[in-house]
DRENDREN-998692 format. One record per residue: x, y, z negated of N, C-alpha, C, O in turn; residue in one letter. Coordinates in Angstrom, 3 decimals, padded with zeros to 6 digits. Layout:
// DRENDREN-998692
[[X,Y,Z],[X,Y,Z],[X,Y,Z],[X,Y,Z],'A']
...
//
This chain:
// DRENDREN-998692
[[143.376,108.481,-092.236],[144.143,107.372,-092.589],[145.412,107.869,-093.237],[145.905,108.912,-092.808],'K']
[[145.979,107.227,-094.218],[147.213,107.565,-094.793],[148.144,106.453,-094.517],[147.752,105.334,-094.186],'T']
[[149.472,106.805,-094.671],[150.477,105.673,-094.574],[150.266,104.457,-095.382],[150.740,103.368,-095.058],'P']
[[149.532,104.657,-096.461],[149.402,103.412,-097.339],[148.061,102.675,-096.921],[147.822,101.596,-097.464],'A']
[[147.232,103.154,-096.053],[145.891,102.638,-095.674],[144.973,103.742,-095.435],[145.367,104.825,-095.002],'G']
[[143.702,103.478,-095.722],[142.714,104.485,-095.487],[142.337,105.272,-096.662],[142.342,104.730,-097.768],'F']
[[142.007,106.509,-096.525],[141.731,107.459,-097.639],[140.230,107.338,-097.807],[139.518,107.201,-096.813],'E']
[[139.715,107.386,-099.058],[138.350,107.378,-099.384],[138.012,108.588,-100.129],[138.846,109.123,-100.860],'S']
[[136.735,109.080,-099.969],[136.309,110.164,-100.703],[134.974,109.826,-101.252],[134.136,109.260,-100.551],'T']
[[134.730,110.185,-102.600],[133.531,109.867,-103.283],[132.506,110.992,-102.736],[132.666,112.187,-102.984],'N']
[[131.454,110.493,-101.977],[130.538,111.610,-101.427],[129.163,111.477,-102.278],[128.342,112.388,-102.173],'I']
[[128.912,110.467,-103.043],[127.700,110.238,-103.863],[127.967,109.460,-105.067],[128.374,108.300,-105.007],'L']
[[127.749,110.070,-106.147],[127.893,109.362,-107.572],[126.474,109.318,-108.102],[125.672,110.251,-108.076],'S']
[[126.271,108.048,-108.609],[125.035,107.702,-109.125],[125.312,106.995,-110.438],[125.398,105.767,-110.458],'V']
[[125.458,107.741,-111.557],[125.885,107.054,-112.880],[124.741,106.053,-113.248],[123.564,106.402,-113.147],'P']
[[125.056,104.952,-113.626],[124.085,103.884,-114.233],[123.303,103.249,-113.069],[122.516,102.367,-113.413],'N']
[[123.362,103.493,-111.935],[122.489,103.079,-110.765],[123.492,102.599,-109.677],[124.696,102.857,-109.666],'F']
[[122.863,101.922,-108.840],[123.719,101.316,-107.599],[123.076,101.891,-106.271],[121.871,102.079,-106.110],'I']
[[124.068,102.138,-105.355],[123.592,102.462,-103.966],[123.421,101.113,-103.363],[124.424,100.436,-103.134],'V']
[[122.163,100.643,-103.071],[121.910,099.423,-102.673],[121.874,099.119,-101.210],[122.052,097.979,-100.782],'I']
[[121.617,100.266,-100.367],[121.620,100.137,-098.980],[121.972,101.448,-098.317],[121.579,102.492,-098.837],'S']
[[122.694,101.469,-097.193],[122.924,102.698,-096.558],[123.113,102.553,-095.116],[123.594,101.508,-094.675],'L']
[[122.762,103.552,-094.314],[123.035,103.469,-092.938],[123.190,104.929,-092.313],[122.888,105.913,-092.988],'L']
[[123.595,105.030,-091.207],[123.635,106.248,-090.337],[122.277,106.621,-089.940],[121.514,105.862,-089.344],'R']
[[121.969,107.978,-090.341],[120.621,108.389,-089.994],[120.663,109.958,-089.602],[121.109,110.818,-090.362],'F']
[[120.168,110.199,-088.389],[120.193,111.675,-087.808],[121.661,111.974,-087.741],[122.389,111.270,-087.041],'K']
[[122.148,113.017,-088.458],[123.548,113.458,-088.381],[124.212,113.192,-089.846],[124.968,114.037,-090.325],'T']
[[123.941,112.134,-090.453],[124.489,111.850,-091.674],[124.315,110.429,-092.069],[124.250,109.488,-091.278],'G']
[[124.242,110.352,-093.414],[123.980,109.018,-094.150],[122.901,109.022,-094.971],[122.682,109.968,-095.727],'I']
[[122.093,107.915,-094.892],[120.906,107.661,-095.739],[121.281,106.624,-096.748],[121.699,105.525,-096.381],'L']
[[121.150,106.929,-097.964],[121.480,106.010,-099.155],[120.245,105.783,-100.004],[119.591,106.700,-100.501],'A']
[[119.948,104.365,-100.144],[118.928,103.977,-101.055],[119.516,103.566,-102.337],[120.479,102.799,-102.346],'A']
[[118.943,104.077,-103.539],[119.591,103.738,-104.783],[118.593,102.989,-105.718],[117.374,103.061,-105.562],'Q']
[[119.166,102.302,-106.651],[118.261,101.644,-107.529],[117.487,102.401,-108.498],[116.654,101.845,-109.215],'T']
[[117.732,103.671,-108.550],[116.969,104.506,-109.442],[115.672,105.145,-108.720],[114.975,106.032,-109.211],'N']
[[115.481,104.541,-107.482],[114.322,104.821,-106.577],[114.544,106.030,-105.707],[113.662,106.353,-104.912],'G']
[[115.599,106.684,-105.796],[115.926,107.848,-104.872],[116.400,107.336,-103.556],[117.032,106.286,-103.439],'K']
[[116.059,108.147,-102.534],[116.564,108.034,-101.199],[117.268,109.404,-100.850],[116.649,110.458,-100.703],'L']
[[118.555,109.272,-100.743],[119.318,110.507,-100.570],[119.854,110.637,-099.128],[120.280,109.627,-098.569],'T']
[[119.854,111.701,-098.568],[120.401,111.958,-097.228],[121.661,112.889,-097.479],[121.603,113.867,-098.224],'Y']
[[122.705,112.537,-096.855],[123.951,113.304,-097.008],[124.293,113.675,-095.468],[124.663,112.785,-094.702],'L']
[[124.171,114.881,-095.083],[124.660,115.212,-093.660],[126.069,115.228,-093.529],[126.851,115.063,-094.465],'D']
[[126.398,115.446,-092.264],[127.887,115.300,-091.986],[128.677,116.523,-092.619],[129.879,116.404,-092.852],'D']
[[128.029,117.639,-092.881],[128.694,118.742,-093.472],[128.794,118.580,-094.963],[129.379,119.464,-095.589],'S']
[[128.305,117.586,-095.580],[128.336,117.291,-097.057],[127.150,117.758,-097.823],[127.105,117.576,-099.040],'G']
[[126.129,118.385,-097.142],[124.894,118.778,-097.814],[124.067,117.612,-098.240],[123.841,116.728,-097.414],'E']
[[123.606,117.530,-099.422],[122.909,116.473,-099.993],[121.480,116.884,-100.253],[121.220,117.949,-100.813],'K']
[[120.588,116.067,-099.858],[119.061,116.224,-100.195],[118.344,114.994,-100.418],[118.746,113.946,-099.912],'S']
[[117.331,115.042,-101.124],[116.527,113.736,-101.535],[115.303,113.747,-100.638],[114.663,114.779,-100.437],'E']
[[115.010,112.633,-100.132],[113.883,112.324,-099.259],[112.802,111.646,-100.099],[113.001,110.537,-100.593],'I']
[[111.676,112.303,-100.258],[110.645,111.720,-101.167],[109.762,110.943,-100.393],[109.162,111.533,-099.494],'K']
[[109.557,109.733,-100.559],[108.669,108.905,-099.812],[107.666,108.217,-100.941],[108.113,107.588,-101.900],'L']
[[106.338,108.409,-100.715],[105.395,107.799,-101.496],[105.453,106.249,-101.340],[105.382,105.736,-100.223],'A']
[[105.572,105.575,-102.382],[105.420,103.997,-102.200],[105.082,103.378,-103.482],[105.199,103.976,-104.551],'H']
[[104.623,102.062,-103.355],[104.127,101.394,-104.609],[105.237,100.673,-105.387],[104.989,100.130,-106.464],'R']
[[106.502,100.668,-104.821],[107.422,099.779,-105.460],[108.430,100.545,-106.337],[108.267,101.679,-106.788],'G']
[[109.475,099.760,-106.504],[110.486,100.360,-107.506],[111.557,101.149,-106.851],[111.902,102.226,-107.336],'I']
[[112.156,100.625,-105.667],[113.239,101.285,-104.887],[113.222,100.782,-103.530],[112.646,099.742,-103.211],'F']
[[113.812,101.473,-102.797],[114.066,100.951,-101.335],[115.206,099.927,-101.362],[116.361,100.271,-101.614],'I']
[[114.854,098.646,-101.092],[115.824,097.575,-101.211],[116.634,097.347,-099.882],[117.791,096.930,-099.939],'K']
[[116.110,097.583,-098.865],[116.871,097.351,-097.521],[116.449,098.323,-096.432],[115.276,098.671,-096.290],'Y']
[[117.398,098.728,-095.709],[117.122,099.687,-094.571],[117.692,099.044,-093.209],[118.737,098.394,-093.175],'M']
[[116.942,099.284,-092.179],[117.516,098.869,-090.892],[117.027,099.797,-089.815],[116.048,100.516,-090.016],'S']
[[117.686,099.800,-088.671],[117.411,100.638,-087.531],[116.141,100.094,-086.810],[115.846,098.900,-086.770],'Y']
[[115.470,101.038,-086.282],[114.232,100.713,-085.469],[114.723,100.884,-084.044],[115.900,100.671,-083.754],'G']
[[113.767,101.293,-083.107],[114.178,101.485,-081.798],[114.179,102.899,-081.157],[114.681,103.089,-080.049],'V']
[[113.587,103.911,-081.907],[113.480,105.299,-081.477],[114.245,106.182,-082.527],[113.696,107.209,-082.927],'D']
[[115.370,105.863,-082.946],[116.145,106.653,-083.993],[115.373,106.575,-085.235],[115.688,107.374,-086.117],'K']
[[114.408,105.745,-085.462],[113.697,105.560,-086.699],[114.321,104.571,-087.497],[115.187,103.846,-087.007],'D']
[[113.906,104.451,-088.885],[114.449,103.473,-089.738],[113.355,102.738,-090.418],[112.373,103.368,-090.810],'V']
[[113.444,101.465,-090.588],[112.450,100.594,-091.277],[113.066,100.263,-092.645],[114.234,099.884,-092.736],'W']
[[112.218,100.421,-093.758],[112.519,100.218,-095.153],[111.786,099.141,-095.839],[110.557,099.118,-095.781],'L']
[[112.449,098.249,-096.483],[111.776,097.238,-097.418],[111.733,097.890,-098.806],[112.740,098.371,-099.326],'I']
[[110.557,097.886,-099.368],[110.373,098.380,-100.762],[110.371,097.200,-101.728],[109.634,096.231,-101.546],'V']
[[111.212,097.301,-102.762],[111.414,096.310,-103.830],[110.180,096.431,-104.691],[109.728,097.556,-104.903],'E']
[[109.564,095.297,-105.235],[108.464,095.437,-106.115],[107.159,095.575,-105.638],[106.181,095.603,-106.385],'G']
[[107.105,095.666,-104.358],[105.784,095.793,-103.624],[105.768,095.015,-102.289],[106.849,094.726,-101.775],'S']
[[104.712,094.690,-101.750],[104.689,094.098,-100.527],[104.258,095.305,-099.428],[103.122,095.460,-098.979],'K']
[[105.421,096.104,-099.111],[105.158,097.240,-098.488],[106.437,097.479,-097.572],[107.545,097.193,-098.025],'E']
[[106.314,097.945,-096.425],[107.257,098.300,-095.433],[106.988,099.680,-094.961],[105.845,100.032,-094.670],'I']
[[108.111,100.545,-094.870],[107.927,101.850,-094.569],[108.745,102.173,-093.206],[109.894,101.748,-093.084],'I']
[[108.137,102.918,-092.206],[108.770,103.446,-091.057],[109.051,104.780,-091.264],[108.149,105.582,-091.503],'N']
[[110.229,105.103,-091.194],[110.724,106.635,-091.350],[111.272,107.132,-090.082],[112.201,106.564,-089.508],'L']
[[110.665,108.250,-089.622],[111.155,108.893,-088.389],[112.191,109.966,-088.577],[112.380,110.429,-089.702],'N']
[[112.843,110.368,-087.581],[113.895,111.456,-087.763],[113.353,112.762,-088.320],[114.016,113.516,-089.033],'P']
[[112.157,112.964,-087.959],[111.492,114.266,-088.426],[111.035,114.102,-089.915],[110.448,115.023,-090.483],'D']
[[111.304,112.961,-090.514],[110.985,112.708,-091.976],[109.557,112.371,-092.141],[109.126,112.092,-093.260],'L']
[[108.789,112.378,-091.092],[107.376,111.756,-091.174],[107.563,110.242,-091.403],[108.568,109.677,-090.973],'S']
[[106.669,109.630,-092.031],[106.768,108.353,-092.255],[105.252,107.576,-092.368],[104.243,108.223,-092.652],'Y']
[[105.223,106.262,-092.137],[104.130,105.410,-092.182],[104.369,104.282,-093.119],[105.446,103.687,-093.073],'K']
[[103.436,103.941,-093.972],[103.539,102.838,-094.837],[102.670,101.650,-094.247],[101.609,101.844,-093.653],'R']
[[103.201,100.453,-094.461],[102.429,099.257,-093.935],[102.365,098.370,-095.067],[103.363,097.986,-095.676],'Y']
[[101.074,098.020,-095.365],[100.786,097.079,-096.385],[100.812,095.668,-095.848],[099.984,095.258,-095.035],'D']
[[101.922,094.857,-096.399],[102.027,093.489,-095.953],[101.734,092.510,-096.946],[102.308,091.422,-096.891],'V']
[[100.749,092.811,-098.025],[100.458,091.895,-099.050],[099.541,090.830,-098.608],[099.374,089.856,-099.343],'S']
[[098.887,090.928,-097.398],[098.096,089.774,-097.071],[098.831,088.700,-096.301],[098.232,087.709,-095.884],'N']
[[100.111,088.886,-096.111],[100.916,087.877,-095.474],[101.685,086.964,-096.406],[102.009,087.428,-097.499],'L']
[[102.012,085.727,-096.100],[102.469,084.833,-097.059],[103.923,084.896,-097.285],[104.588,083.860,-097.292],'P']
[[104.459,086.072,-097.472],[105.802,086.156,-098.014],[105.836,086.753,-099.371],[105.298,087.845,-099.558],'I']
[[106.459,086.083,-100.379],[106.502,086.465,-101.763],[107.207,087.766,-102.082],[106.732,088.675,-102.764],'E']
[[108.513,087.744,-101.449],[109.414,088.947,-101.724],[110.178,089.162,-100.439],[110.882,088.256,-099.993],'N']
[[110.063,090.363,-099.805],[110.692,090.752,-098.687],[112.110,091.104,-098.945],[112.403,091.767,-099.939],'Y']
[[113.017,090.689,-098.089],[114.466,090.871,-098.100],[115.113,091.566,-097.001],[116.132,092.230,-097.192],'S']
[[114.560,091.444,-095.841],[115.261,091.826,-094.636],[114.274,092.290,-093.557],[113.110,091.891,-093.513],'T']
[[114.839,093.196,-092.653],[114.041,093.607,-091.538],[115.042,094.045,-090.433],[116.057,094.685,-090.708],'I']
[[114.724,093.688,-089.229],[115.531,094.022,-088.088],[114.806,094.160,-086.786],[113.744,093.575,-086.573],'F']
[[115.385,094.929,-085.936],[114.836,095.022,-084.418],[115.887,094.367,-083.613],[117.079,094.360,-083.922],'S']
[[115.328,093.766,-082.468],[116.122,093.096,-081.460],[116.299,094.098,-080.345],[115.736,095.192,-080.298],'N']
[[117.199,093.574,-079.390],[117.264,094.429,-078.190],[116.078,094.638,-077.326],[116.118,095.505,-076.453],'Q']
[[115.118,093.970,-077.491],[113.880,094.158,-076.854],[112.885,095.145,-077.507],[111.812,095.475,-077.003],'K']
[[113.391,095.590,-078.730],[112.598,096.656,-079.545],[111.517,096.003,-080.356],[110.575,096.644,-080.823],'G']
[[111.677,094.726,-080.509],[110.648,093.983,-081.486],[111.280,094.080,-082.872],[112.494,094.016,-083.064],'E']
[[110.325,094.246,-083.853],[110.678,094.475,-085.297],[110.254,093.122,-086.045],[109.099,092.702,-085.970],'I']
[[111.149,092.535,-086.692],[110.910,091.290,-087.589],[111.220,091.489,-089.024],[112.207,092.144,-089.358],'F']
[[110.480,090.991,-089.820],[110.853,090.995,-091.380],[110.660,089.746,-091.942],[109.898,088.943,-091.404],'A']
[[111.312,089.462,-093.051],[111.222,088.087,-093.735],[111.609,088.266,-095.140],[111.932,089.376,-095.563],'A']
[[111.587,087.166,-095.915],[111.942,087.119,-097.276],[111.916,085.792,-097.845],[112.409,084.868,-097.199],'G']
[[111.375,085.579,-099.028],[111.176,084.371,-099.695],[109.731,083.864,-099.548],[108.784,084.597,-099.832],'T']
[[109.560,082.558,-099.086],[108.308,082.112,-098.879],[108.267,080.528,-099.244],[109.295,079.978,-099.639],'A']
[[107.086,079.832,-099.104],[107.032,078.503,-099.321],[107.718,077.576,-098.208],[108.081,076.417,-098.410],'S']
[[107.836,078.285,-096.987],[108.427,077.741,-095.848],[109.081,078.849,-095.083],[109.226,079.965,-095.582],'D']
[[109.501,078.526,-093.802],[110.045,079.641,-092.958],[108.940,080.484,-092.515],[108.093,080.031,-091.746],'V']
[[108.889,081.739,-092.971],[107.981,082.579,-092.634],[108.519,083.898,-092.107],[109.354,084.489,-092.791],'R']
[[108.113,084.415,-090.941],[108.606,085.693,-090.490],[107.402,086.412,-089.899],[106.468,085.834,-089.342],'I']
[[107.517,087.802,-090.083],[106.462,088.621,-089.625],[107.047,089.489,-088.512],[108.242,089.782,-088.476],'I']
[[106.124,089.899,-087.581],[106.591,090.776,-086.512],[105.539,091.864,-086.361],[104.330,091.718,-086.543],'K']
[[106.189,093.002,-085.994],[105.372,094.238,-085.899],[104.625,094.239,-084.531],[105.273,094.142,-083.488],'F']
[[103.434,094.333,-084.526],[102.565,094.607,-083.266],[102.164,095.909,-083.062],[101.258,096.499,-083.651],'N']
[[102.946,096.355,-082.128],[102.719,097.876,-081.730],[101.304,098.184,-081.281],[100.764,099.239,-081.614],'K']
[[100.709,097.294,-080.544],[099.370,097.524,-080.084],[098.279,097.727,-081.138],[097.338,098.501,-080.960],'L']
[[098.438,097.040,-082.176],[097.430,097.156,-083.306],[098.035,097.915,-084.596],[097.405,098.047,-085.646],'I']
[[099.375,098.408,-084.369],[100.012,099.093,-085.460],[100.002,098.417,-086.718],[099.654,099.020,-087.733],'D']
[[100.390,097.086,-086.747],[100.484,096.327,-088.010],[101.331,095.098,-087.796],[101.510,094.655,-086.661],'K']
[[101.891,094.500,-088.947],[102.641,093.368,-089.013],[101.729,092.056,-088.994],[100.685,091.948,-089.637],'F']
[[102.254,091.114,-088.195],[101.501,089.859,-088.144],[102.433,088.661,-088.326],[103.582,088.710,-087.887],'E']
[[102.002,087.677,-088.910],[102.690,086.344,-089.204],[102.991,085.706,-087.811],[102.115,085.604,-086.952],'L']
[[104.290,085.278,-087.630],[104.469,084.464,-086.429],[104.098,082.957,-086.723],[104.475,082.312,-087.702],'L']
[[103.297,082.519,-085.703],[102.873,081.104,-085.803],[104.001,080.283,-085.420],[104.157,080.036,-084.225],'N']
[[104.867,079.794,-086.348],[105.944,078.945,-086.013],[105.631,077.454,-086.071],[104.854,076.972,-086.894],'L']
[[106.272,076.769,-085.162],[106.290,075.274,-085.110],[107.395,074.749,-086.007],[108.561,074.724,-085.615],'D']
[[107.022,074.320,-087.238],[108.015,073.826,-088.202],[108.154,072.362,-088.173],[107.315,071.673,-088.753],'L']
[[109.102,071.851,-087.575],[109.355,070.372,-087.427],[110.148,069.849,-088.603],[110.258,068.648,-088.848],'K']
[[110.689,070.810,-089.309],[111.499,070.420,-090.519],[110.759,070.956,-091.733],[110.147,072.023,-091.693],'I']
[[110.833,070.174,-092.830],[110.393,070.484,-094.147],[111.562,070.609,-095.133],[112.580,069.917,-095.121],'K']
[[111.258,071.605,-095.996],[112.297,071.830,-097.050],[111.811,071.583,-098.506],[110.666,071.879,-098.849],'F']
[[112.666,071.064,-099.300],[112.213,070.656,-100.666],[111.965,071.800,-101.649],[111.398,071.604,-102.723],'K']
[[112.386,072.951,-101.273],[112.140,074.127,-102.095],[111.772,075.348,-101.299],[111.732,075.260,-100.072],'S']
[[111.517,076.408,-101.865],[111.263,077.766,-101.118],[112.413,078.125,-100.172],[113.536,077.677,-100.400],'K']
[[112.181,078.905,-099.134],[113.092,079.235,-098.183],[113.169,080.787,-098.381],[112.161,081.493,-098.351],'V']
[[114.481,081.289,-098.593],[114.728,082.705,-098.633],[115.466,083.043,-097.352],[116.534,082.478,-097.115],'T']
[[114.923,083.992,-096.458],[115.697,084.515,-095.327],[116.454,085.646,-095.805],[115.844,086.679,-096.082],'I']
[[117.784,085.578,-095.945],[118.600,086.692,-096.336],[118.966,087.599,-095.295],[119.297,088.743,-095.607],'N']
[[118.948,087.198,-093.969],[119.389,088.107,-093.023],[118.838,087.663,-091.606],[118.568,086.471,-091.461],'D']
[[118.652,088.551,-090.541],[118.248,088.217,-089.301],[119.158,088.806,-088.397],[119.507,089.971,-088.584],'I']
[[119.605,088.129,-087.405],[120.308,088.533,-086.198],[119.540,087.996,-085.055],[118.478,087.399,-085.230],'D']
[[120.072,088.202,-083.851],[119.403,087.805,-082.640],[120.543,087.224,-081.603],[121.639,087.765,-081.456],'F']
[[120.140,086.105,-080.946],[120.969,085.680,-079.917],[120.881,086.489,-078.656],[120.087,087.430,-078.633],'D']
[[121.577,086.233,-077.665],[121.711,087.067,-076.461],[120.337,087.137,-075.741],[120.198,087.987,-074.862],'K']
[[119.382,086.358,-076.032],[118.080,086.441,-075.448],[117.045,087.153,-076.313],[115.874,087.216,-075.938],'Y']
[[117.467,087.711,-077.506],[116.512,088.327,-078.388],[115.868,087.348,-079.376],[115.013,087.794,-080.140],'G']
[[116.194,086.089,-079.426],[115.541,085.275,-080.337],[116.079,085.352,-081.750],[117.300,085.437,-081.880],'N']
[[115.325,085.333,-082.797],[115.770,085.558,-084.127],[116.694,084.386,-084.527],[116.422,083.216,-084.257],'P']
[[117.829,084.785,-085.202],[118.710,083.735,-085.839],[118.589,084.121,-087.320],[118.770,085.282,-087.687],'V']
[[118.282,083.137,-088.154],[118.053,083.436,-089.475],[119.154,082.802,-090.402],[119.509,081.629,-090.285],'L']
[[119.660,083.664,-091.324],[120.499,083.203,-092.394],[119.663,082.875,-093.645],[119.190,083.775,-094.340],'A']
[[119.491,081.561,-093.920],[118.553,081.290,-094.970],[119.230,080.535,-096.151],[120.435,080.282,-096.122],'T']
[[118.422,080.178,-097.201],[118.894,079.503,-098.304],[119.042,078.030,-097.935],[119.604,077.267,-098.722],'S']
[[118.543,077.585,-096.726],[118.699,076.301,-096.258],[119.556,076.183,-094.934],[119.437,075.228,-094.166],'H']
[[120.372,077.163,-094.747],[121.208,077.073,-093.492],[120.712,078.073,-092.470],[119.730,078.798,-092.631],'G']
[[121.488,078.040,-091.408],[121.181,078.959,-090.273],[120.115,078.462,-089.314],[120.290,077.341,-088.837],'V']
[[119.128,079.088,-088.998],[118.022,078.662,-088.060],[117.762,079.425,-086.950],[117.773,080.650,-087.066],'L']
[[117.510,078.861,-085.794],[117.130,079.558,-084.592],[115.683,079.564,-084.455],[115.103,078.503,-084.681],'L']
[[114.951,080.666,-084.095],[113.543,080.771,-083.662],[113.542,080.932,-082.078],[114.011,081.926,-081.523],'V']
[[113.043,079.998,-081.493],[113.052,079.997,-080.041],[111.591,079.484,-079.533],[111.133,078.425,-079.962],'Q']
[[110.969,080.195,-078.707],[109.545,079.854,-078.327],[108.700,079.426,-079.496],[108.004,078.415,-079.400],'N']
[[108.727,080.154,-080.603],[108.085,079.943,-081.861],[108.378,078.544,-082.450],[107.567,078.030,-083.220],'N']
[[109.417,077.980,-082.134],[109.928,076.666,-082.683],[111.187,076.940,-083.536],[112.073,077.674,-083.099],'S']
[[111.273,076.346,-084.768],[112.457,076.601,-085.554],[113.430,075.386,-085.442],[113.027,074.232,-085.587],'V']
[[114.777,075.713,-085.169],[115.670,074.658,-084.934],[116.864,074.955,-085.935],[117.241,076.123,-086.032],'T']
[[117.442,074.030,-086.637],[118.620,074.306,-087.494],[119.848,074.333,-086.711],[120.084,073.455,-085.880],'P']
[[120.669,075.342,-086.950],[122.052,075.444,-086.234],[123.032,074.912,-087.211],[124.210,074.830,-086.861],'L']
[[122.687,074.559,-088.345],[123.556,073.929,-089.316],[122.951,072.774,-089.831],[122.572,072.790,-091.003],'T']
[[122.784,071.672,-089.066],[122.074,070.411,-089.638],[122.592,069.893,-090.910],[121.834,069.284,-091.665],'P']
[[123.909,070.101,-091.225],[124.376,069.431,-092.382],[123.837,070.058,-093.665],[124.023,069.488,-094.740],'F']
[[123.178,071.207,-093.588],[122.708,071.823,-094.785],[121.218,071.427,-094.973],[120.666,071.750,-096.025],'L']
[[120.568,070.780,-094.065],[119.117,070.363,-094.291],[119.094,069.531,-095.516],[120.134,068.995,-095.901],'L']
[[117.978,069.389,-096.153],[117.805,068.498,-097.303],[118.298,069.224,-098.610],[118.198,068.632,-099.685],'G']
[[118.771,070.356,-098.554],[119.242,071.115,-099.679],[118.032,071.525,-100.546],[118.203,072.187,-101.570],'M']
//
């Protein structure tokens, strides 16, 4: 910190591309770029590229898992990747699920993993550890929307229930029932 504020240092320069998502990983920072590269910058400043096979264009979104792992949404494909600290990874094909474009993935305090995106209605998938795959949550939708629903972000209430920031307002998923927390936005 300087007297005028905080000091910044450029640690990664990506000409003509954008760093689209980043997070703390192992002992450094993991940065996903629109050029398709996934770069790891350790705390000593050493930079290395992590090469992950995938069907998409680039890693669109990254989120923490439960065991120091990271979950990755791949743009341009219906694929989710789980990256472990030892850099081993597993690819999950989610093309059979009714989400057109995935945009977010999160884990709650119970260790459950949820992902979502744009669909014809409120659609969320949940990782089932027992069968090692994602499954669609069977939600009781008492509300109907006039257009597609995009879930931009997921957080959780104190009980671990998903709270969704959507294109139609903020929604709570509790006991597989969807309730609007911002009723004034319904009908958009």
